[in-house]
Residue frames as a rotation matrix with the C-alpha (Angstrom) as fourth column:
MET 1
0.945 0.266 0.192 23.67
-0.187 -0.045 0.981 -16.57
0.270 -0.963 0.008 10.48
ASN 2
-0.014 -0.998 0.063 26.99
-0.513 -0.047 -0.857 -16.27
0.858 -0.045 -0.511 12.31
ASP 3
0.905 0.254 -0.341 27.46
0.107 0.640 0.761 -19.13
0.411 -0.725 0.552 14.77
SER 4
0.424 -0.785 0.451 30.22
-0.811 -0.551 -0.198 -17.85
0.404 -0.282 -0.870 17.04
SER 5
0.498 -0.237 0.834 30.67
-0.517 0.691 0.505 -21.34
-0.696 -0.683 0.222 18.50
ALA 6
0.893 -0.118 0.434 31.94
0.386 0.697 -0.605 -22.47
-0.231 0.707 0.668 15.10
ILE 7
0.476 -0.784 0.399 35.03
0.147 -0.376 -0.915 -20.25
0.867 0.495 -0.064 15.25
CYS 8
-0.202 -0.667 -0.718 37.89
0.925 0.110 -0.363 -19.70
0.321 -0.737 0.595 17.67
GLN 9
0.808 0.590 -0.013 37.02
0.542 -0.734 0.410 -16.87
0.232 -0.338 -0.912 20.03
SER 10
0.327 -0.775 -0.541 40.63
0.325 -0.445 0.834 -15.67
-0.888 -0.448 0.106 19.97
CYS 11
-0.658 -0.717 -0.228 41.67
-0.021 -0.285 0.958 -15.70
-0.753 0.636 0.172 16.29
GLY 12
0.071 0.802 -0.593 38.50
-0.792 -0.316 -0.522 -16.45
-0.606 0.506 0.613 14.31
MET 13
-0.819 -0.408 -0.404 39.71
-0.571 0.653 0.498 -19.74
0.061 0.638 -0.768 12.81
PRO 14
0.243 0.945 -0.219 36.76
-0.894 0.306 0.329 -21.96
0.378 0.116 0.919 11.81
PHE 15
-0.397 -0.248 0.884 36.40
-0.609 0.792 -0.051 -25.27
-0.687 -0.558 -0.465 13.65
ARG 16
0.024 0.356 -0.934 36.17
-0.960 0.269 0.077 -27.78
0.278 0.895 0.348 10.81
GLN 17
0.223 0.004 -0.975 37.17
0.020 1.000 0.009 -30.92
0.975 -0.022 0.223 12.69
PRO 18
0.916 0.279 -0.287 37.43
0.264 0.118 0.957 -31.98
0.301 -0.953 0.034 16.33
ASP 19
0.267 -0.885 -0.382 41.21
0.944 0.160 0.289 -31.62
-0.194 -0.437 0.878 16.53
ASP 20
-0.066 -0.212 0.975 40.96
0.467 -0.870 -0.158 -27.95
0.882 0.445 0.157 15.53
HIS 21
0.832 0.469 0.297 39.98
-0.050 -0.469 0.882 -27.24
0.553 -0.749 -0.366 19.15
GLY 22
-0.186 -0.873 0.451 42.52
-0.649 -0.235 -0.723 -26.30
0.737 -0.427 -0.523 21.79
THR 23
-0.001 0.120 -0.993 42.98
0.482 0.870 0.105 -28.26
0.876 -0.478 -0.059 24.99
ASN 24
0.759 0.282 0.586 42.13
-0.407 -0.497 0.766 -27.54
0.507 -0.821 -0.262 28.60
ALA 25
-0.054 -0.829 0.556 44.60
-0.989 -0.031 -0.142 -28.19
0.134 -0.558 -0.819 31.42
ASP 26
0.047 0.146 0.988 43.12
-0.522 0.847 -0.101 -31.70
-0.852 -0.511 0.116 31.87
GLY 27
-0.847 -0.487 0.211 43.61
-0.058 0.480 0.875 -32.49
-0.528 0.729 -0.435 28.16
SER 28
-0.026 0.912 0.409 39.93
0.740 0.293 -0.606 -32.23
-0.673 0.287 -0.682 27.23
ALA 29
-0.407 -0.060 0.912 38.89
0.837 -0.423 0.346 -30.24
0.365 0.904 0.222 24.18
ASN 30
-0.613 0.211 -0.761 38.27
0.274 -0.847 -0.455 -26.54
-0.741 -0.488 0.462 24.71
GLN 31
0.033 0.768 0.640 35.12
0.938 0.198 -0.286 -25.47
-0.346 0.609 -0.714 22.88
MET 32
0.799 0.328 -0.503 35.98
0.241 -0.943 -0.231 -21.76
-0.550 0.063 -0.833 22.60
PHE 33
0.436 -0.752 -0.494 39.58
-0.732 -0.616 0.291 -21.64
-0.523 0.235 -0.820 21.39
CYS 34
0.876 -0.110 -0.470 41.59
-0.324 0.589 -0.741 -23.35
0.358 0.801 0.480 18.65
ARG 35
0.792 -0.596 -0.134 44.70
0.600 0.718 0.352 -25.49
-0.114 -0.359 0.926 18.96
PHE 36
0.018 -0.808 0.590 46.90
0.697 -0.413 -0.586 -22.64
0.717 0.422 0.556 17.75
CYS 37
0.017 0.089 0.996 45.65
-0.334 -0.938 0.089 -20.22
0.942 -0.335 0.014 20.41
PHE 38
0.295 0.274 0.916 45.02
-0.950 -0.017 0.311 -22.43
0.101 -0.962 0.255 23.44
GLN 39
0.149 -0.317 -0.937 46.97
-0.139 0.931 -0.338 -25.45
0.979 0.180 0.095 24.68
GLN 40
-0.331 -0.257 -0.908 46.91
0.704 0.574 -0.419 -27.21
0.629 -0.778 -0.009 28.06
GLY 41
0.372 0.683 -0.629 44.62
0.928 -0.282 0.243 -24.55
-0.012 -0.674 -0.739 29.52
LYS 42
0.034 -0.436 -0.899 46.69
0.336 -0.843 0.421 -21.53
-0.941 -0.316 0.118 28.51
PHE 43
0.956 0.206 -0.209 46.85
-0.093 -0.464 -0.881 -19.09
-0.279 0.862 -0.424 25.62
THR 44
0.441 -0.827 0.349 49.89
0.889 0.455 -0.044 -19.73
-0.123 0.330 0.936 23.44
ASP 45
-0.293 -0.491 0.820 50.28
0.585 -0.771 -0.253 -15.98
0.757 0.406 0.513 23.01
GLU 46
0.426 0.470 -0.773 49.44
0.904 -0.185 0.386 -14.93
0.038 -0.863 -0.503 26.58
GLY 47
-0.002 -0.388 -0.921 49.79
0.534 -0.779 0.328 -11.19
-0.845 -0.492 0.209 27.05
ILE 48
-0.757 -0.226 0.613 49.41
0.653 -0.302 0.695 -10.28
0.028 0.926 0.376 23.37
THR 49
-0.581 0.567 -0.584 47.38
-0.184 -0.791 -0.584 -7.15
-0.793 -0.232 0.564 22.73
LEU 50
0.451 0.808 0.378 44.42
0.364 0.220 -0.905 -6.98
-0.815 0.546 -0.194 20.36
HIS 51
0.677 -0.262 -0.688 46.47
-0.630 -0.690 -0.357 -4.67
-0.381 0.675 -0.632 18.14
ASP 52
-0.400 -0.916 -0.032 49.30
-0.837 0.351 0.420 -7.21
-0.373 0.195 -0.907 17.95
LYS 53
-0.352 0.363 0.863 46.89
0.182 0.931 -0.318 -10.13
-0.918 0.045 -0.393 17.43
ILE 54
0.761 0.617 -0.200 45.35
-0.026 -0.279 -0.960 -8.29
-0.648 0.736 -0.197 14.47
ALA 55
0.307 -0.739 -0.600 48.82
-0.934 -0.354 -0.042 -7.75
-0.181 0.574 -0.799 12.97
LYS 56
-0.611 -0.531 0.587 49.68
-0.481 0.838 0.257 -11.41
-0.628 -0.125 -0.768 13.57
ASN 57
0.097 0.746 0.659 46.47
0.311 0.606 -0.732 -12.61
-0.946 0.276 -0.173 11.88
ILE 58
0.792 0.141 -0.594 47.07
-0.441 -0.542 -0.716 -10.32
-0.423 0.828 -0.367 8.90
ALA 59
-0.156 -0.952 -0.264 50.59
-0.957 0.080 0.279 -11.70
-0.244 0.296 -0.924 8.45
ILE 60
-0.575 -0.001 0.818 49.33
-0.077 0.996 -0.054 -15.31
-0.815 -0.094 -0.572 8.63
ALA 61
0.479 0.852 0.211 46.52
0.212 0.121 -0.970 -14.64
-0.852 0.509 -0.122 6.14
VAL 62
0.608 -0.340 -0.718 48.89
-0.753 -0.533 -0.385 -12.95
-0.252 0.775 -0.580 3.68
LYS 63
-0.498 -0.845 0.196 51.35
-0.762 0.534 0.366 -15.85
-0.413 0.033 -0.910 4.02
MET 64
-0.388 0.458 0.800 48.47
0.236 0.888 -0.395 -18.22
-0.891 0.035 -0.453 3.21
GLY 65
-0.720 -0.028 0.693 47.73
0.690 0.072 0.720 -16.29
-0.070 0.997 -0.032 0.00
MET 66
0.433 0.895 -0.109 45.10
0.881 -0.445 -0.157 -13.71
-0.189 -0.028 -0.981 0.95
ASP 67
-0.050 -0.434 0.899 45.67
0.543 -0.768 -0.340 -10.19
0.838 0.471 0.274 -0.36
ARG 68
-0.822 -0.452 -0.345 46.71
0.518 -0.343 -0.784 -7.72
0.236 -0.823 0.516 2.35
ARG 69
-0.745 0.574 0.341 43.66
-0.557 -0.816 0.155 -5.44
0.367 -0.074 0.927 2.04
SER 70
0.224 0.857 -0.464 41.22
-0.356 0.515 0.779 -8.34
0.907 -0.010 0.421 2.48
ALA 71
-0.119 -0.368 -0.922 43.27
0.685 0.642 -0.344 -9.75
0.718 -0.673 0.176 5.36
GLU 72
-0.964 -0.254 0.073 43.29
0.143 -0.735 -0.663 -6.38
0.222 -0.629 0.745 7.14
LYS 73
-0.383 0.902 0.201 39.54
-0.726 -0.428 0.538 -5.91
0.571 0.060 0.819 6.66
MET 74
0.304 0.512 -0.803 38.74
0.022 0.839 0.543 -9.38
0.952 -0.183 0.244 7.95
ALA 75
-0.384 -0.542 -0.748 41.03
0.748 0.292 -0.596 -9.13
0.541 -0.788 0.294 11.00
ARG 76
-0.980 -0.044 0.194 39.87
-0.052 -0.883 -0.466 -5.64
0.192 -0.467 0.863 11.99
GLU 77
-0.231 0.970 0.071 36.19
-0.779 -0.228 0.585 -6.55
0.583 0.079 0.808 11.65
THR 78
0.351 0.389 -0.852 36.35
-0.016 0.912 0.410 -10.01
0.936 -0.131 0.327 13.24
LEU 79
-0.400 -0.657 -0.639 38.79
0.528 0.405 -0.747 -10.00
0.749 -0.636 0.185 16.14
PRO 80
-0.877 0.017 0.480 37.37
-0.347 -0.714 -0.608 -7.15
0.333 -0.700 0.632 18.26
ASN 81
0.043 0.995 0.090 34.03
-0.908 0.001 0.419 -9.01
0.416 -0.100 0.904 18.34
LEU 82
0.058 -0.085 -0.995 35.42
0.081 0.993 -0.081 -12.30
0.995 -0.076 0.065 19.63
SER 83
0.863 0.461 -0.206 34.96
0.222 0.020 0.975 -13.13
0.453 -0.887 -0.085 23.32
ARG 84
0.186 -0.863 -0.470 38.68
0.983 0.162 0.092 -12.94
-0.003 -0.479 0.878 24.15
TRP 85
-0.726 -0.606 0.325 38.88
0.654 -0.754 0.054 -9.34
0.212 0.252 0.944 22.92
ARG 86
0.140 0.872 0.469 35.42
0.487 -0.473 0.734 -7.93
0.862 0.126 -0.491 23.68
GLN 87
-0.862 -0.418 0.288 35.60
0.011 -0.583 -0.813 -5.10
0.508 -0.697 0.507 26.17
GLY 88
-0.352 0.740 0.574 33.22
-0.915 -0.401 -0.045 -4.99
0.197 -0.541 0.818 29.11
């Protein structure tokens, strides 16, 4: 079962501990987005396209040791389905 509330709805990062969550403008924890994507009520990469976000996630995953093919597959299959990127 895929619990979408357990991952960032911008980048797909799993929420493993409370401080993984981003912050709202009032400083409270944001339940949808991680600390890397959302701070003080705003996206840290405001204006980025889905295409560029996929490329960014691939680069981060490769830097963390994932092979490029797996990183590409994961990013292309995951990101378009997250609430930030879903069309309609």
